[in-house]
C-alpha positions as CSV (number, residue, x, y, z in Angstrom):
1,M,120.3,78.7,53.2
2,T,120.7,79.5,56.4
3,T,123.0,82.5,57.8
4,T,125.1,82.3,60.8
5,T,126.8,85.8,60.9
6,A,128.3,88.3,62.7
7,L,126.8,91.4,61.4
8,D,124.0,93.2,62.1
9,S,121.0,92.7,59.9
10,Q,120.6,95.6,59.1
11,D,124.3,96.2,57.6
12,T,123.7,93.3,55.3
13,R,123.7,93.7,52.4
14,I,122.6,91.9,49.1
15,L,123.5,92.0,45.1
16,V,120.8,89.8,43.2
17,W,121.9,89.8,39.7
18,N,119.7,88.2,36.8
19,T,122.4,88.5,34.7
20,Q,123.2,88.0,30.1
21,G,126.4,87.7,29.3
22,A,128.6,86.2,32.5
23,G,131.4,84.9,30.1
24,S,131.7,87.9,28.4
25,S,134.8,90.5,29.8
26,A,131.9,93.9,29.7
27,F,129.8,91.6,32.4
28,L,132.9,90.9,34.7
29,N,133.8,94.3,34.5
30,T,130.6,95.8,35.1
31,L,130.0,93.7,38.4
32,K,133.0,94.8,39.7
33,E,132.5,98.7,39.6
34,H,129.0,97.2,41.0
35,I,131.0,94.7,44.0
36,R,133.4,98.5,44.5
37,M,130.2,100.8,44.4
38,Q,127.5,98.0,46.4
39,R,129.9,96.0,48.7
40,P,128.1,93.7,49.3
41,H,128.7,90.6,51.4
42,I,126.4,88.3,49.5
43,L,126.3,88.0,45.8
44,V,123.7,86.1,43.9
45,L,123.5,86.0,40.0
46,L,120.8,84.8,38.1
47,E,120.8,83.7,34.8
48,T,124.3,82.9,33.7
49,H,124.5,80.3,31.5
50,I,128.0,78.8,31.4
51,S,129.2,76.5,33.8
52,G,131.8,74.3,34.3
53,A,135.4,75.8,33.9
54,T,134.1,78.5,32.2
55,A,132.4,79.7,35.2
56,D,135.5,78.3,37.4
57,K,137.7,81.0,35.4
58,V,134.5,84.0,36.1
59,Y,134.5,82.9,39.8
60,N,138.0,83.0,40.9
61,K,137.5,86.7,39.1
62,I,135.4,87.9,40.9
63,G,136.8,88.1,44.5
64,L,134.8,86.8,47.2
65,S,136.2,83.9,48.7
66,R,133.6,81.5,48.9
67,Q,130.0,80.1,46.7
68,Y,127.2,77.8,45.4
69,R,127.0,77.2,42.0
70,V,124.2,75.8,40.5
71,D,125.7,75.3,36.6
72,A,124.0,75.9,33.2
73,R,122.1,73.1,31.0
74,G,123.4,74.0,28.1
75,Q,122.1,77.6,27.3
76,S,119.5,78.0,30.2
77,G,120.0,78.5,33.6
78,G,122.9,78.9,36.3
79,I,122.5,80.2,39.7
80,W,125.3,81.7,41.9
81,V,125.3,82.7,45.3
82,L,129.6,84.2,46.6
83,W,129.4,85.7,49.6
84,A,132.7,86.4,51.9
85,D,133.4,84.2,53.8
86,D,135.7,86.5,56.5
87,L,131.7,88.2,57.4
88,L,130.1,85.4,57.2
89,H,128.9,82.2,57.3
90,L,126.4,80.6,54.7
91,T,125.0,76.2,54.4
92,V,122.9,75.4,51.7
93,R,120.3,73.4,53.3
94,E,118.8,72.3,49.9
95,S,119.4,72.4,46.1
96,Q,117.6,71.0,43.0
97,P,118.5,72.3,39.0
98,N,115.5,73.9,38.4
99,F,115.5,76.4,41.3
């Protein structure tokens, strides 16, 4: 993934979370609180264990404008990268189901 941004690299905030229960309302409430407190420019969620329409519903409630997602396979995996498009531009250069 390459990044082009107007942000100073010292000002860029990245929040990475190895999640559990990403489809639950408790998770979403906790995540929104972390976003409010940390104000990340990039949010990475690992092991989301959800995909498809369920993942779309959660993503739409998070409030960041862009995303790249590797969906979970069955009940394993799932990687989401979300960011505020007005602050930076990310380009995914390579993706595989295993990373």
